[in-house]
Each structure stands twice: as structure tokens, then as C-alpha cells.
N, C-alpha and C positions, 0 to 999 in steps of 0.2 A: 416279406411283408413286415416282419418284426424289425428288421434292419432299417427299412424305409421309415417306420414310425420313430425309431430312435434318432435317425438323421434329422427328421423334421422337428423333433423336440429340441435337439441341440441348436438347430438354426433358429428356432423360435426364442430360445434363451438368449442367443447372441443379439437378436433384434430387440428384445424387450429389456435386456440388461446391458447397457453400454459399458465397455471396458474402461479402466482407468486411462489407457492410452488415448481413447477417443475423447475423454473429458479433458485430458491434458493438452489437446490440440487447441483449446481456447485459453484466453487470459481474462477470466471474468471478474477478478478482484485486483486491487492495487498490488498485492504481493503474489498474484498468480493463482493457478488452480490448486496449489497445495498450501497457500498462505505463507510461503517461506522464501519467495524470490526465485523459485526454480520451476522447471517444467521438464517433461520427458521428451520434448521435441527433438528431432534429429535433423541433420543436414541443414542447420541454420547458417546463414551467410557469415563468412569471416573476412571478406574483402569486398569493398564497395567504395563509391565516392558520392558526391552530391548528384551526379548524373549517371554513373555506371552502376549496374545491378540494382537499379531502382524500379520497382513496379509502378509506383506513382508517388507524387507529392502534391500537397495543396497548401495554399497560403492560409494563415490564420490572422485574425484581426487584432490579436493582442497576445501578451506573454502570460503564461501560467505554469504552475508546477504539477498540474494533474497529469497522471500517467494514462496513455491510451488503454482502453478496455476492449477486449475482442471476444465476440461470441459468434460462431459460424461465419457468415459473410458480412458481419456488421462490426464497425469500430465506433465506440462511444467515447466522447471526450467532453470534459468540462472546459470552459474557456471564457474569454472576455472579448468584447468589442471595445477597444480603448477609445476610439473616436466618438462612440456613442455613450461611453461610460455604462455599458450594459453587460450583465452576466449572461452567459450562453450555455445551452445544452445542445450538443451536436451529435449527429450520427452520419457516418460515411460508409459507402460500399467498400468492403475490404478488397474486392477484386479490381476496382478501377479508381477509387478515391472520390467517386461522385457523392455529393451531399444528398443523402436520402431525406433528412429532415434537420431543422435547426429551430430552436425556440428561444425567445428572450425570456429570461427568468426574473431579473430584478434590476432596477436602476442603481448605480453605484458599485464600483468594482474594488475599492480598497479604502482602508483608513490609516495605513502606514506605508512608508516608502519601500519596504523590503519585500512585500508580497501582495497578492490579490486575494479576494474572497474565493477564487476558483483554484485553490491549492489542493483541495481534496479530490480524489479520484472517484468516479462513479462505480457502481457494482451492478451485476446482472445475473439472473438465473435462467436466461434464455427466453423468458416470457415478459418479464418486467426489467426496467433499468432505473436505478435510483441515483439521483445526484444530490450531494450535500455541499453547501457553500459556507464560507466563513462568516457570513452575516446571519446564519441560522436557517436559511432557506433550504427546505428538504422537499424534493419534488420527484414524483414517480411517473414514468411513461410506460406504455406498452412498447414493445420493441419496434412497432411500426410508426411510432411517433405520437400516438393518441395519448393525451394527458389523462392519467388515472386519478391522481390526487396531489395536493400540495399543502404544506403547512410550514410555519416558521417556529423553530425551537425556542428562539428568544422570546417570541410572543407568548409561548405556552409556559415557559419555566423561568423567565427572567433574562435580562441582558447578560451576555458573556463577560466575565471578569478576567480578561487577559491583557497583559502588557502589549503584546503584538497582536497577531491575527489568528483566530481559531483555525486549525487546519487538518483536523482528523478526517478519515475516510470511513464510509459505512461498510458494514460486513453483513452478508447474507449467509445464514447457516440454518439448515433444517427447517426452512419455511418461516424463519424470523429474520427481521432486519435489526441489527444492533448498531448503536453509536454511543460514544462516551463524551462527556464534558467534564474534564478535570481542570478546575479553575481556582482562582483565589477566593478566600472566604470574605474578603473585604474589597471594596471598589478600588480600581487602579486607573488613574487618568480619567476619572469620571465614568468609567465603564463598570457595570455590575450593580447589584441592588444596593440602595443607600439606606433603607430602613430596617434591613435584617441581613443576616449572614448569607452569602452565596453558598449553595450546596454543590458539591461535585457528585456526578451521578452516571450510571449506566442505564441506557434506555433500550427496551425491546419494543418493536413496532410490527404490526401486521402488514406485510407487503401489499396485500390486495386492497386494503382500506386506508392505510396510513394511521390507524388508531393505535394508541399506546397500549401495549399488553401489560407492561409493568415498568416501574421506575425504581431502580435500586440506588439508594444513597451510598456513596463511598467515602467514608471518613478518612482523614489524613492528619498526621502530626506535623506535616511539613509547614514551613513558614514562608510567607510572601511569595516570591516568584517560583520557589521550589514546589508550590502546589500546582503550577501550570504544566500541562502535558499536551503535546501535539501528536501523540501516538494514536494508534488505531487498535480496537479490540480484535483479537485473533483467536481462532479456535485451535485446540490441540487435544489429542486423545491420550488419556492416562488410565491404565487398568481397564481398557476397553470402553471407557466412557468419555465422551467429549466434554471439555470445559472451555470457558472463555477466559483468555488471559488479558489482564489489564495492567499496564505499567505507567507509573507517574505518581506524583505526590509522595516521593520517597518510599514507594512500596510497589511490590509485584503481588497481584492477587489472582486467584482462580475462582471462577464463578459458575454456578449451575446454569446451563443454557435455558432451562424451562422457567426458572423463577428469578434468576439473577442473584440468588443467595450467595454470599461470600463463603467459599469452602475453606480457603487457607490464605495466609498472608505471610510474605517475607519482606523485611525492610530494615536491615541493619547496616546499610551502606552509607548512611549519612547521620551518624550518631550525634554530631555537633549541630545538626539542623542548619547547615549552611543555607542561606536564604536565596541564592541565585541559581539553584540547580533545577532550572526548568528542563523538562525532558522532551526530546524530539524523537529518537528512535523507538520503534515498537519492539516488543519481544519477538523472539523466534525460537521454535522448538525443534529438536532433532536428537535421535538416539537417547531418549529418556532424559534429556537435559533442556532446560529453558535458559536461554541466554538473554541477559539484560545489560544495557550499556549505560553506565553512569556518565554524566555529562562533563564538559569542560576539561578534557584530557584525563579524566579519572579512569579507573580500570573497568574491564568487563567482568561480570559476575556470572558464573554458571551455577544454576540452582537445580537441585533435585526436587521435583514437585510433589513427592509423596507426603502424606501426613494431613492433619487437619488443624484448624485454628492458627495460632501465631507460631511461625517457624523461627527457630534461632539459627545461629551460625552453623549448626550441624547440617543444615540444608545446603550449604555452599559446597559444591564439588571442587571448584578452584576459582582463583582470582588472578587476573593478568597483571598484578603489580610489578612483577619482575621483567615483564616484556612490554615496555612502554608503547611499542608500535601497535599492540592489540588494544585498541580503544576506538570509540566513535562518539562524536558529539551530535551528528545529524543523521548519517545514513543508517538504515536498518540492515543488519547482516543478512546473508542468505544461507540456506542449508541445502547442500547438494552433494551427491556422491559420498554420503556418509560423514561429511565435514561441514563446519561453519566457514564462511568466507566473510571476513570482517574488514570493512573499508573505513579507514580513519581519515576523516576530512582534515583534521588539525595536524596529525602526524604525517599526512600525505603518504600513507602506506596501505597496501592490501595484503592480508594474511590469510593463510589456510590453517585452520585450527581443529584438532581432534576434540569432539564434544565431551568425552568422559574424563580426559586427562588434562586438557588445555595445552597439549603439546603443539607447538607451531611447526608445521611441515615446511612452510616457506613464507617469506615476507619479501615484498618488493616495494620500491618507491613508485608511486603512481606517476605516469609519464606526463610531461608538460608542466607548465607553471601554474595553471589555474586550479582552483579548489574543486574538489569532487564532493557534492552534497547529495546527488541523486543516489538512491539505493541500488546496489548491484543486482544484475540479472545473472544467474548461473544456469547454464544449459548446454547440452551437446558437447561436453568437455571443455567449455569455454566460460569465461566470466566477462560480461559486457559492462563497461562503465561509461559515463559521460560527464564532463566537467562543465564549469560555468561558461567556458569559452565555446562550448559545443564540440569539443574534441572527443570522439568516441574511441575508446580503447578496447581492444580484443585481447584477452589474456588467456594463456593456456592454463586450464585449471589443474593440470597434473603437476606442473613445475613452476608456474608463475612467469614463464616467458611472455614478453610482450610481443604479440603476433602482428598487430597493426595499431596505428593511431591515425584516425580518419577525421579531418576537419569537416564539420557539418554546419557551422554557423560562424558569423562574425558579429557578436552582440554589440550593441551601442548603448550609451547612457548607463542607466542602472539596471537594464534588463540583462539577466543571465539565464543559463539553462539549468533547470533544477528537476525536470521530470525524468523519472526512471525509464529505461528502455524496457519494452515488453516484447514477448515472442509468442507467435501463434501460427499454426498451419504453415510451417516452414519459412516464416517471414519474421523480420524485426520491425518494430514500430518505434520511431524516434521522433520525439517532439522537441524542436528547438524553440527559440524565442518567438519566431513568426512563421513556422512551417511545420507540417506533419509529413514525415517520410514513411513509406512502406518499402522496406529493403528486401530484395530477393523476389524471385518469380513465384515461389510458394506453390500452393495447390488449392484447388477449390474444395470446399468442405462438402458440397452436395446439397441439393435442395431440401433434403429432409432435416438438415441440421437447424434451420432457422426459417420461420415463416417470413415471406417477403411481401412487402407492400411499399413500392417506391414512391408512392404519392404522399407528399407531406400533408399532414392533417393540421388544420388551423387550430 
């Protein structure tokens, strides 16, 4: 009898407390289940074509850099309908590619030639899914497609002051939705407040209601374009407590999740206050180190996040000045199998780097001639890359051997592939300029993982 009770209690714990591996089966955020570009998924595809080993593929009505987000049997995607000049929020059935629901969000898809307003990726907690667009539209749906709330951040806090297009993604952690706006303090090309200084800020929002919980102003000594960042706020745990990492405006800062209060700041990498150091890559944490990428072929900086207040150069674990290949202007590095994987779009290199020492275990030239700006996916002993031409590269994470280069697109005009590859439930999800592919047969997640309602709600 006693044994039966113990077995029942253990089973109940398994049911009520999902394991990390179950959580890792999804890709709920732009940088995955661990916010670092990796997942514990196994048996991911390493060989396919546009027609072979494809579970399904669907046409898309326009080009976007947003990464597919997966929870259970649903795939969420930000996008555009180019012909109608319309921003879209979309949801597909992961098992067959069927459109479960699609909503028009706002008219107007871009204001510059390089990107669209649909560059940011959505985020989900399994009950809600939130989409953020470069025109400030922030909209939340229940996973069955019913609209929960919507607001426009520019309407609430003033027009964005960016030279190009705002492109951050939202983050959901511990029941709060976070987003950042790191922008110029003065208008640029007519964008931004004209009667007072523009403030850079971190925002926490209640996911259920869309109401602001707090708004933390983030000061900066950066000048002009160096104030602009296209990065995303990411959580990491230090001394058993989670913080939120923000990088941009010539600084890396750690913030309290509950209040937004700045806990510490490091920013000695631009002492001359160069004015064109806009920042694209987000930070990534691993093995007690926070990695930040200075722009424009500048080095990588490895920061020890301990301490409070303003940190000096003693916080720097290492700098990649002597290894020019370890640099990144656009892609955010991944952390996997105890190491960082740094993709350099300008140097055309991929490197595996030890977090605490900066030792480079291997460096390879990226295959093909096109530029790689999508951030790398690291999983199942492999690193997955995709370049502007839509060539997907599969790299052996152990030694850097190029296992496959698979053409997935033939872009035309100014359209290029910028969306990162994501992985979930034994499959890869690849967004090209006009198509979404689900690679590999994968596995069903089970009805309990996600409430299903295939009827689109108006």
C-alpha cells in the first residue's frame, strides 16, 4: 500500500511539474526556450531539400525577418501582405501547415528599403501570444486567435527616433511582458519628439491586460546613432536570481525583473563616443559570462556580471581583439554545449569560443558567397545557419565541419532571407522570403500541450 502511494505521488509530480526537456520541445521566444539560441531537442534533420524530408510548406504574402515561434502544435509568425500593404499576425498548425487563424494588424509595412515593420518575432506562454511591430503596434491574442488587447507604443510614449526601423522582439518572463526602446535623444529624419528629448526606456506590461506595470528610463552617454539599438531584453540568472539584460547605447545593464531598477552597468567599450555604433545583436549569457558584440567589425567583450553600480574594466573577462574573426555586427551568438558560437556576418566566419577564457576551439569560413545575418541555431550537436540567398548550412558543432549546404530560396530584387531557423518537436522551421518550411517528420506533442480551436475568430 505504501509503495503504491509513493508511486502515485511520483506520477503526480511528473504530471504537475513538467521537465526542462518537455519545455525545450517548444520554441516560444525569438532565441528559444533558454533565450540563448539553443534547445535540448534531439534527432533534428541534417539533410533535406525544398521537396525532400519536408513535412509541409506554405506560401507567404511578403518578406519578413521574424522567426517562427512554436508552442505545442501551433506555429506563430509575424508577417506582411505586400500586395495589400498590410501587417499580419498568423498561426499555423504545426502538424500540417494549415492556417488556423490570420489577422490584419495595421496598414503600412515599412518606411525604409531595408526592412519591414514585421522584423520582430512574437512570443508566447502557451495561453497568450504577443506580436510587436516596428511601427509600435503591440497586440495580444489568445492562442486560439481571439484578440485580447492591443495598443501602440508610439501613441503612448512618443514616436520612435531611429534612423532605420525599430526591430526588437518582446520577452515573456515570470508573468510579465518586457520590451525595450533604445533610441536617439533628438529627432532623426523627422522621426522622434520635436519639443523635448526622446527617452530610452524599458517597459514591463501585464500580459493579460496590456497595461503598463512600470516604465524604467535608461540613460545613455552615447551620441547620435550610437544610442540606437535593435536588440531584445533577455533574462539570465545570477547568484540564484533572475535579471534582465539590456545592451545598447554604449552600455550593458542588468535590471530587476520586478521593478526595472538598474542593478549594474558596464560600458567602457566606446570611450571616444563614436557616433555610428548602433547595436543590433542582443547579449547572450553562459557559464557565468555575458557576451556582448561591439558593432562594425569591433571585438566581442566577455563580461562578468557580478557587482553593483558602475562596473569598470575589471569586469571584462576577455576581449577578442587578437582574434579578428570573433566579431559580429548583426547576428546574436548562441550558447550551447558549454560554449559560445559566434557568427560574424562581416568577417564571414563562425567560431566556437570558451566562455571564461575566450579560447577559440575552431573557426570556419561560412559557406557560399552571400551574407549571414540571421542568428545561429545550436542544437543536437549541430549549428544551423541561413544566409541572404536562402542557403541553409548545417555545421558539426564539435569540429566545425560543414555537413550540408541546402538551397532553400532564390530571392529577387531587394528581398533577402534574414529570419533565424528555429527548432521544436524534432523539426526545423525555416522562413525564406516568400515561404515557410517545416523540415522533418517530427512528432506530435499531444493534445494536452495546447488547447485547440481551429475556427478563426473574427
